C-alpha positions as a Python dict, from the first residue, in 0.01 Angstrom:
ca = {
    (1, 'M'): (0, 0, 0),
    (2, 'K'): (-10, -332, 132),
    (3, 'I'): (-380, -404, 111),
    (4, 'S'): (-337, -285, -289),
    (5, 'G'): (-52, -518, -322),
    (6, 'I'): (-288, -794, -199),
    (7, 'A'): (-566, -698, -400),
    (8, 'F'): (-344, -668, -685),
    (9, 'L'): (-237, -1057, -631),
    (10, 'I'): (-570, -1183, -581),
    (11, 'V'): (-688, -1032, -907),
    (12, 'V'): (-387, -1169, -1071),
    (13, 'M'): (-437, -1524, -940),
    (14, 'I'): (-801, -1538, -1051),
    (15, 'T'): (-702, -1408, -1381),
    (16, 'A'): (-477, -1739, -1387),
    (17, 'T'): (-755, -1944, -1241),
    (18, 'I'): (-981, -1897, -1508),
    (19, 'S'): (-757, -2021, -1772),
    (20, 'F'): (-619, -2307, -1568),
    (21, 'A'): (-1036, -2398, -1535),
    (22, 'E'): (-1007, -2476, -1912),
    (23, 'V'): (-847, -2802, -1815),
    (24, 'R'): (-1031, -2975, -1523),
    (25, 'Y'): (-891, -3339, -1565),
    (26, 'N'): (-561, -3499, -1646),
    (27, 'F'): (-583, -3721, -1901),
    (28, 'T'): (-441, -4090, -1883),
    (29, 'E'): (-375, -4347, -2195),
    (30, 'L'): (-475, -4695, -2038),
    (31, 'G'): (-263, -4978, -2152),
    (32, 'T'): (-291, -5223, -2452),
    (33, 'L'): (-209, -5572, -2538),
    (34, 'G'): (-141, -5433, -2876),
    (35, 'G'): (-467, -5507, -3092),
    (36, 'T'): (-688, -5275, -3233),
    (37, 'Y'): (-918, -5226, -2938),
    (38, 'N'): (-911, -5233, -2557),
    (39, 'R'): (-1202, -5100, -2332),
    (40, 'A'): (-1250, -4986, -1999),
    (41, 'M'): (-1544, -5169, -1802),
    (42, 'G'): (-1520, -5087, -1449),
    (43, 'I'): (-1375, -4872, -1171),
    (44, 'N'): (-1371, -4902, -807),
    (45, 'N'): (-1327, -4659, -543),
    (46, 'K'): (-972, -4723, -495),
    (47, 'G'): (-904, -4644, -851),
    (48, 'Q'): (-852, -5012, -988),
    (49, 'I'): (-951, -5050, -1353),
    (50, 'V'): (-1086, -5375, -1539),
    (51, 'G'): (-1207, -5407, -1907),
    (52, 'M'): (-1098, -5608, -2198),
    (53, 'S'): (-780, -5560, -2433),
    (54, 'S'): (-703, -5727, -2735),
    (55, 'D'): (-403, -5857, -2957),
    (56, 'S'): (-409, -6071, -3264),
    (57, 'A'): (-589, -6373, -3113),
    (58, 'G'): (-869, -6182, -2941),
    (59, 'G'): (-1002, -5999, -2619),
    (60, 'Y'): (-885, -6045, -2289),
    (61, 'A'): (-1006, -5941, -1937),
    (62, 'V'): (-752, -5710, -1795),
    (63, 'L'): (-647, -5536, -1490),
    (64, 'Y'): (-527, -5162, -1638),
    (65, 'N'): (-275, -4968, -1424),
    (66, 'I'): (-246, -4620, -1409),
    (67, 'D'): (138, -4618, -1529),
    (68, 'G'): (-11, -4750, -1873),
    (69, 'T'): (106, -5136, -1818),
    (70, 'V'): (-194, -5397, -1872),
    (71, 'M'): (-211, -5720, -1694),
    (72, 'T'): (-400, -6023, -1847),
    (73, 'L'): (-656, -6172, -1602),
    (74, 'A'): (-749, -6485, -1827),
    (75, 'P'): (-713, -6654, -2150),
    (76, 'V'): (-847, -6563, -2461),
    (77, 'G'): (-1221, -6491, -2483),
    (78, 'S'): (-1272, -6334, -2180),
    (79, 'R'): (-1410, -5970, -2050),
    (80, 'A'): (-1407, -5829, -1709),
    (81, 'N'): (-1707, -5624, -1664),
    (82, 'A'): (-1688, -5483, -1321),
    (83, 'I'): (-1454, -5467, -988),
    (84, 'N'): (-1583, -5362, -667),
    (85, 'D'): (-1385, -5220, -336),
    (86, 'N'): (-1314, -5529, -229),
    (87, 'G'): (-1080, -5626, -561),
    (88, 'L'): (-1374, -5888, -654),
    (89, 'V'): (-1376, -5888, -1035),
    (90, 'V'): (-1641, -6033, -1212),
    (91, 'G'): (-1685, -6093, -1608),
    (92, 'E'): (-1697, -6353, -1902),
    (93, 'L'): (-1494, -6648, -2011),
    (94, 'Y'): (-1561, -6886, -2304),
    (95, 'G'): (-1946, -6766, -2280),
    (96, 'E'): (-1974, -6827, -1883),
    (97, 'A'): (-2006, -6613, -1584),
    (98, 'Y'): (-1676, -6595, -1442),
    (99, 'K'): (-1498, -6457, -1128),
    (100, 'F'): (-1118, -6352, -1176),
    (101, 'D'): (-821, -6371, -956),
    (102, 'L'): (-684, -5983, -957),
    (103, 'S'): (-338, -6125, -876),
    (104, 'G'): (-343, -6225, -1247),
    (105, 'A'): (-199, -6617, -1131),
    (106, 'G'): (-517, -6718, -1311),
    (107, 'N'): (-704, -6880, -1042),
    (108, 'N'): (-1030, -6787, -1165),
    (109, 'T'): (-1348, -6947, -1072),
    (110, 'Q'): (-1677, -7046, -1311),
    (111, 'L'): (-2004, -6882, -1118),
    (112, 'V'): (-2283, -7066, -1287),
    (113, 'Q'): (-2363, -7442, -1330),
    (114, 'H'): (-2653, -7520, -1555),
    (115, 'P'): (-2944, -7783, -1519),
    (116, 'T'): (-2987, -8036, -1806),
    (117, 'P'): (-3202, -7796, -2038),
    (118, 'P'): (-3554, -7946, -2172),
    (119, 'P'): (-3588, -8016, -2532),
    (120, 'P'): (-3661, -7713, -2789),
    (121, 'P'): (-3997, -7633, -2839),
    (122, 'L'): (-4204, -7731, -3145),
    (123, 'P'): (-4270, -7482, -3418),
    (124, 'G'): (-4557, -7221, -3290),
    (125, 'E'): (-4520, -7355, -2943),
    (126, 'I'): (-4479, -7101, -2668),
    (127, 'S'): (-4215, -7232, -2425),
    (128, 'E'): (-3934, -7169, -2249),
    (129, 'Y'): (-3592, -7319, -2276),
    (130, 'Y'): (-3191, -7302, -2190),
    (131, 'Y'): (-2980, -7255, -2479),
    (132, 'G'): (-2654, -7173, -2332),
    (133, 'G'): (-2419, -6933, -2182),
    (134, 'S'): (-2410, -6699, -1893),
    (135, 'T'): (-2214, -6353, -1760),
    (136, 'A'): (-2163, -6157, -1461),
    (137, 'T'): (-2201, -5782, -1537),
    (138, 'S'): (-2191, -5615, -1178),
    (139, 'V'): (-2085, -5658, -837),
    (140, 'N'): (-2119, -5440, -497),
    (141, 'N'): (-1936, -5418, -205),
    (142, 'N'): (-2143, -5683, -40),
    (143, 'D'): (-1974, -5925, -313),
    (144, 'Q'): (-2337, -5944, -456),
    (145, 'I'): (-2326, -6035, -800),
    (146, 'V'): (-2572, -6019, -1057),
    (147, 'G'): (-2548, -6167, -1407),
    (148, 'L'): (-2786, -6338, -1686),
    (149, 'R'): (-2842, -6689, -1821),
    (150, 'R'): (-2893, -6691, -2201),
    (151, 'V'): (-3220, -6833, -2243),
    (152, 'G'): (-3441, -6880, -2538),
    (153, 'R'): (-3821, -6808, -2568),
    (154, 'S'): (-3995, -6936, -2842),
    (155, 'L'): (-4290, -6819, -3049),
    (156, 'S'): (-4311, -6971, -3359),
    (157, 'L'): (-3951, -6874, -3500),
    (158, 'G'): (-3830, -6803, -3138),
    (159, 'L'): (-3701, -6515, -2907),
    (160, 'D'): (-3391, -6464, -2698),
    (161, 'D'): (-3519, -6351, -2353),
    (162, 'P'): (-3199, -6328, -2111),
    (163, 'E'): (-3284, -6467, -1730),
    (164, 'L'): (-3148, -6246, -1470),
    (165, 'I'): (-3005, -6395, -1223),
    (166, 'S'): (-2834, -6340, -862),
    (167, 'I'): (-2487, -6546, -832),
    (168, 'D'): (-2350, -6676, -546),
    (169, 'S'): (-2004, -6519, -491),
    (170, 'S'): (-1808, -6820, -325),
    (171, 'G'): (-1792, -7038, -656),
    (172, 'S'): (-2054, -7298, -570),
    (173, 'G'): (-2214, -7260, -907),
    (174, 'Q'): (-2532, -7178, -753),
    (175, 'Y'): (-2775, -6882, -864),
    (176, 'T'): (-3100, -6738, -800),
    (177, 'S'): (-3342, -6675, -1091),
    (178, 'L'): (-3489, -6332, -1042),
    (179, 'G'): (-3716, -6342, -1341),
    (180, 'H'): (-3627, -6240, -1703),
    (181, 'G'): (-3421, -5956, -1774),
    (182, 'T'): (-3031, -5805, -1805),
    (183, 'G'): (-2896, -5652, -1444),
    (184, 'N'): (-2669, -5387, -1577),
    (185, 'S'): (-2593, -5283, -1198),
    (186, 'I'): (-2629, -5385, -844),
    (187, 'N'): (-2573, -5146, -563),
    (188, 'D'): (-2505, -5190, -201),
    (189, 'S'): (-2854, -5215, -88),
    (190, 'G'): (-2904, -5483, -349),
    (191, 'Q'): (-3121, -5284, -566),
    (192, 'I'): (-3077, -5373, -936),
    (193, 'V'): (-3157, -5191, -1278),
    (194, 'G'): (-3157, -5327, -1630),
    (195, 'Q'): (-3368, -5395, -1887),
    (196, 'A'): (-3646, -5637, -1969),
    (197, 'R'): (-3914, -5716, -2218),
    (198, 'F'): (-4259, -5581, -2198),
    (199, 'D'): (-4378, -5929, -2309),
    (200, 'W'): (-4250, -6227, -2511),
    (201, 'T'): (-4336, -6015, -2871),
    (202, 'T'): (-4184, -5675, -2795),
    (203, 'T'): (-3883, -5467, -2738),
    (204, 'T'): (-3693, -5422, -2437),
    (205, 'A'): (-3729, -5176, -2177),
    (206, 'A'): (-3569, -4999, -1904),
    (207, 'Y'): (-3677, -5224, -1559),
    (208, 'Y'): (-3554, -5174, -1181),
    (209, 'W'): (-3563, -5497, -907),
    (210, 'N'): (-3616, -5416, -572),
    (211, 'P'): (-3497, -5668, -275),
    (212, 'V'): (-3813, -5505, -49),
    (213, 'N'): (-4070, -5634, -279),
    (214, 'G'): (-3918, -5968, -368),
    (215, 'Y'): (-3757, -5812, -671),
    (216, 'Q'): (-4078, -5764, -848),
    (217, 'S'): (-4007, -5575, -1166),
    (218, 'V'): (-4077, -5216, -1215),
    (219, 'N'): (-4092, -5104, -1592),
    (220, 'L'): (-3953, -4763, -1555),
    (221, 'H'): (-4050, -4557, -1886),
    (222, 'E'): (-4380, -4713, -2045),
    (223, 'L'): (-4548, -4415, -2015),
    (224, 'F'): (-4241, -4164, -2072),
    (225, 'S'): (-4363, -3868, -2275),
    (226, 'S'): (-4188, -3547, -2365),
    (227, 'P'): (-4294, -3259, -2583),
    (228, 'E'): (-3964, -3274, -2792),
    (229, 'F'): (-4038, -3659, -2923),
    (230, 'T'): (-4329, -3907, -3003),
    (231, 'L'): (-4405, -4116, -2720),
    (232, 'V'): (-4262, -4486, -2768),
    (233, 'S'): (-4501, -4784, -2649),
    (234, 'A'): (-4480, -5161, -2672),
    (235, 'G'): (-4381, -5331, -2986),
    (236, 'L'): (-4188, -5051, -3136),
    (237, 'P'): (-3865, -5112, -3265),
    (238, 'S'): (-3654, -4927, -3021),
    (239, 'Q'): (-3477, -5003, -2666),
    (240, 'G'): (-3469, -4859, -2317),
    (241, 'S'): (-3241, -4947, -2055),
    (242, 'A'): (-3135, -4814, -1722),
    (243, 'N'): (-2742, -4869, -1686),
    (244, 'W'): (-2656, -4753, -1297),
    (245, 'I'): (-2782, -4747, -990),
    (246, 'N'): (-2555, -4563, -703),
    (247, 'S'): (-2558, -4578, -345),
    (248, 'N'): (-2844, -4333, -277),
    (249, 'G'): (-3042, -4517, -496),
    (250, 'Q'): (-3026, -4291, -801),
    (251, 'A'): (-3074, -4499, -1144),
    (252, 'V'): (-2957, -4333, -1504),
    (253, 'G'): (-2977, -4521, -1838),
    (254, 'G'): (-3168, -4405, -2182),
    (255, 'V'): (-3523, -4397, -2256),
    (256, 'P'): (-3653, -4474, -2602),
    (257, 'F'): (-3806, -4177, -2852),
    (258, 'Q'): (-3873, -4096, -3183),
    (259, 'C'): (-3597, -3842, -3268),
    (260, 'G'): (-3692, -3789, -3641),
    (261, 'T'): (-3833, -3944, -3978),
    (262, 'D'): (-3700, -4092, -4277),
    (263, 'T'): (-3817, -4134, -4643),
    (264, 'M'): (-3822, -4493, -4750),
    (265, 'Y'): (-3928, -4654, -5075),
    (266, 'F'): (-4136, -4971, -5126),
    (267, 'L'): (-4225, -5121, -5448),
    (268, 'G'): (-4627, -5156, -5464),
    (269, 'P'): (-4868, -5339, -5685),
    (270, 'D'): (-4889, -4980, -5860),
    (271, 'G'): (-4540, -4872, -5834),
    (272, 'L'): (-4308, -4719, -5649),
    (273, 'V'): (-4457, -4612, -5297),
    (274, 'E'): (-4316, -4345, -5101),
    (275, 'E'): (-4354, -4361, -4693),
    (276, 'Q'): (-4223, -4177, -4426),
    (277, 'I'): (-4073, -4382, -4115),
    (278, 'P'): (-3977, -4318, -3756),
    (279, 'L'): (-3610, -4294, -3667),
    (280, 'W'): (-3571, -4438, -3315),
    (281, 'G'): (-3297, -4329, -3061),
    (282, 'E'): (-3253, -4298, -2680),
    (283, 'R'): (-3230, -3981, -2465),
    (284, 'A'): (-3034, -3974, -2107),
    (285, 'A'): (-3232, -3964, -1811),
    (286, 'I'): (-3241, -4026, -1420),
    (287, 'F'): (-3512, -4250, -1352),
    (288, 'D'): (-3816, -4255, -1101),
    (289, 'L'): (-3774, -4582, -955),
    (290, 'S'): (-4121, -4556, -811),
    (291, 'G'): (-4251, -4668, -1137),
    (292, 'G'): (-4461, -4314, -1173),
    (293, 'F'): (-4245, -4227, -1479),
    (294, 'E'): (-4149, -3905, -1357),
    (295, 'N'): (-3850, -3934, -1554),
    (296, 'L'): (-3580, -3646, -1585),
    (297, 'L'): (-3445, -3599, -1879),
    (298, 'L'): (-3087, -3457, -1891),
    (299, 'G'): (-3058, -3341, -2257),
    (300, 'T'): (-2762, -3393, -2509),
    (301, 'L'): (-2490, -3168, -2646),
    (302, 'G'): (-2716, -3047, -2906),
    (303, 'G'): (-2747, -3355, -3148),
    (304, 'S'): (-3039, -3609, -3117),
    (305, 'V'): (-2947, -3878, -2860),
    (306, 'S'): (-2752, -3972, -2565),
    (307, 'S'): (-2723, -4209, -2277),
    (308, 'A'): (-2636, -4191, -1911),
    (309, 'M'): (-2380, -4487, -1834),
    (310, 'C'): (-2323, -4426, -1462),
    (311, 'I'): (-2363, -4209, -1165),
    (312, 'N'): (-2155, -4210, -895),
    (313, 'G'): (-2205, -4150, -502),
    (314, 'K'): (-2198, -3794, -517),
    (315, 'D'): (-2459, -3810, -797),
    (316, 'Q'): (-2227, -3696, -1068),
    (317, 'I'): (-2322, -3850, -1392),
    (318, 'V'): (-2144, -3961, -1709),
    (319, 'G'): (-2167, -4110, -2020),
    (320, 'W'): (-2229, -4040, -2414),
    (321, 'A'): (-2429, -3750, -2631),
    (322, 'A'): (-2433, -3639, -2975),
    (323, 'D'): (-2320, -3301, -3065),
    (324, 'V'): (-2462, -3076, -3368),
    (325, 'A'): (-2291, -3291, -3607),
    (326, 'N'): (-2473, -3597, -3429),
    (327, 'E'): (-2114, -3715, -3331),
    (328, 'Y'): (-2067, -3901, -3000),
    (329, 'R'): (-1902, -3729, -2758),
    (330, 'A'): (-1813, -3873, -2377),
    (331, 'T'): (-2041, -3638, -2157),
    (332, 'L'): (-2074, -3524, -1770),
    (333, 'F'): (-2426, -3459, -1739),
    (334, 'D'): (-2619, -3151, -1563),
    (335, 'P'): (-2798, -3346, -1317),
    (336, 'S'): (-3071, -3094, -1303),
    (337, 'G'): (-3199, -3149, -1633),
    (338, 'S'): (-3104, -2798, -1703),
    (339, 'G'): (-2906, -2904, -1999),
    (340, 'N'): (-2562, -2766, -1913),
    (341, 'N'): (-2419, -3065, -2007),
    (342, 'I'): (-2029, -3089, -2078),
    (343, 'D'): (-1837, -3224, -2366),
    (344, 'L'): (-1546, -3359, -2174),
    (345, 'N'): (-1298, -3348, -2493),
    (346, 'T'): (-1342, -2950, -2386),
    (347, 'L'): (-1179, -2994, -2035),
    (348, 'V'): (-858, -3216, -2115),
    (349, 'E'): (-585, -3224, -2331),
    (350, 'L'): (-553, -3531, -2563),
    (351, 'P'): (-321, -3651, -2796),
    (352, 'Q'): (-387, -3577, -3203),
    (353, 'G'): (-667, -3736, -3333),
    (354, 'W'): (-808, -3853, -3048),
    (355, 'L'): (-1213, -3815, -2955),
    (356, 'L'): (-1319, -3938, -2631),
    (357, 'S'): (-1634, -4111, -2756),
    (358, 'S'): (-1797, -4229, -2441),
    (359, 'A'): (-1763, -4250, -2047),
    (360, 'V'): (-1875, -4537, -1899),
    (361, 'G'): (-1789, -4504, -1560),
    (362, 'I'): (-1723, -4247, -1271),
    (363, 'N'): (-1601, -4325, -893),
    (364, 'D'): (-1687, -4122, -592),
    (365, 'N'): (-1344, -3960, -645),
    (366, 'G'): (-1460, -3826, -944),
    (367, 'W'): (-1240, -4052, -1162),
    (368, 'I'): (-1389, -4094, -1522),
    (369, 'I'): (-1315, -4367, -1731),
    (370, 'G'): (-1451, -4450, -2069),
    (371, 'N'): (-1363, -4525, -2439),
    (372, 'A'): (-1205, -4325, -2709),
    (373, 'M'): (-1155, -4340, -3092),
    (374, 'T'): (-809, -4284, -3223),
    (375, 'P'): (-589, -4347, -3524),
    (376, 'D'): (-474, -4673, -3380),
    (377, 'G'): (-826, -4807, -3322),
    (378, 'E'): (-1054, -4827, -3011),
    (379, 'R'): (-864, -4695, -2686),
    (380, 'A'): (-969, -4692, -2323),
    (381, 'F'): (-891, -4367, -2113),
    (382, 'L'): (-897, -4245, -1766),
    (383, 'L'): (-962, -3869, -1672),
    (384, 'T'): (-862, -3765, -1316),
    (385, 'P'): (-966, -3449, -1166),
    (386, 'V'): (-722, -3130, -1070),
    (387, 'P'): (-768, -2912, -794),
    (388, 'E'): (-1081, -2724, -816),
    (389, 'P'): (-1020, -2341, -927),
    (390, 'V'): (-1188, -2193, -636),
    (391, 'S'): (-1010, -2429, -370),
    (392, 'L'): (-675, -2297, -571),
    (393, 'V'): (-775, -1918, -520),
    (394, 'M'): (-895, -1970, -175),
    (395, 'F'): (-558, -2172, -66),
    (396, 'G'): (-398, -1867, -235),
    (397, 'V'): (-559, -1617, -54),
    (398, 'G'): (-519, -1758, 283),
    (399, 'T'): (-151, -1793, 217),
    (400, 'L'): (-128, -1423, 120),
    (401, 'L'): (-309, -1311, 455),
    (402, 'L'): (-96, -1553, 654),
    (403, 'K'): (238, -1365, 523),
    (404, 'C'): (72, -1031, 576),
    (405, 'R'): (-4, -1118, 960),
    (406, 'Q'): (321, -1198, 1020),
}
């Protein structure tokens, strides 16, 4: 009878656990300054969250507290892009790269001082010139900061092409140029991922820079192919981007692909001409950093496009993906590439009218930050994992057996 009673209780606990498994995250709405948008942009392993929040005057770099309050870090016209485990916050103020005082006291420091720019190029001349501004995009736990200077590269009418820079975190204003591109993420080994152009006249693509080889750039998807879509080559109007690299050297992002066609009508010499033009999008992927183009597609939620925004030290991947109605939803990706991706909206209880549209960060504790569409505008959110259902069952079983022995 005693064994039967224990078995019955275990069955009851497992049944309850299945119901519990339907909600695997606790939801927290991050605070707002009262404006129409606020965005979460970075989270560290201590659970500190930074981003941007707005009021009627514009956007501010902020620190989000999990109790729903917001602390402003800098004046209007700023945003906080990243925070490391040391509490170093980097971003942009008045169009320049800054590090922000985490206490909110306003002791912020401009990080980049620019040299005197050369004169702009003449029409038709191929040249390079600085035209203004910088930003700090990412910082690792060694306080290495990566960012960009906004550089113009001109061919006839001109072409914008940012300069990838490594920034001195002390506030000296010094930086080191690593070539052309945008660094989206730097890990503790100094590896950088982001995007850059194939050449001066084409669209951007996902790139990788490794300190071991002197930060020579590696194109990550020039020859990317899949039976699901047409190959994208240089010159086509699409983008790819590597968005994050974790402490294990795993990098994720999006690769360009043709996701369909559309009918366009043009007026020709003999009248109206119908033409099928390609529609371009991106697909979430884990990158092959060797440059061998053995990238792993991560799929969608049934729609045509997706992008992986972050991968933590446990190789958990978050981002966004389109569902069958092509509505963008915050997504937890299956890292095997088998397509068993999860719509995060299905794992939480949300306020009425909320849609979690993108997950932009995940720390090593599994805390997820992102942005949602709500009746009041764009809002930032935090998801924290609840105890694993299996752990609860085993804890319950162990407790029951212990009581029986007593």
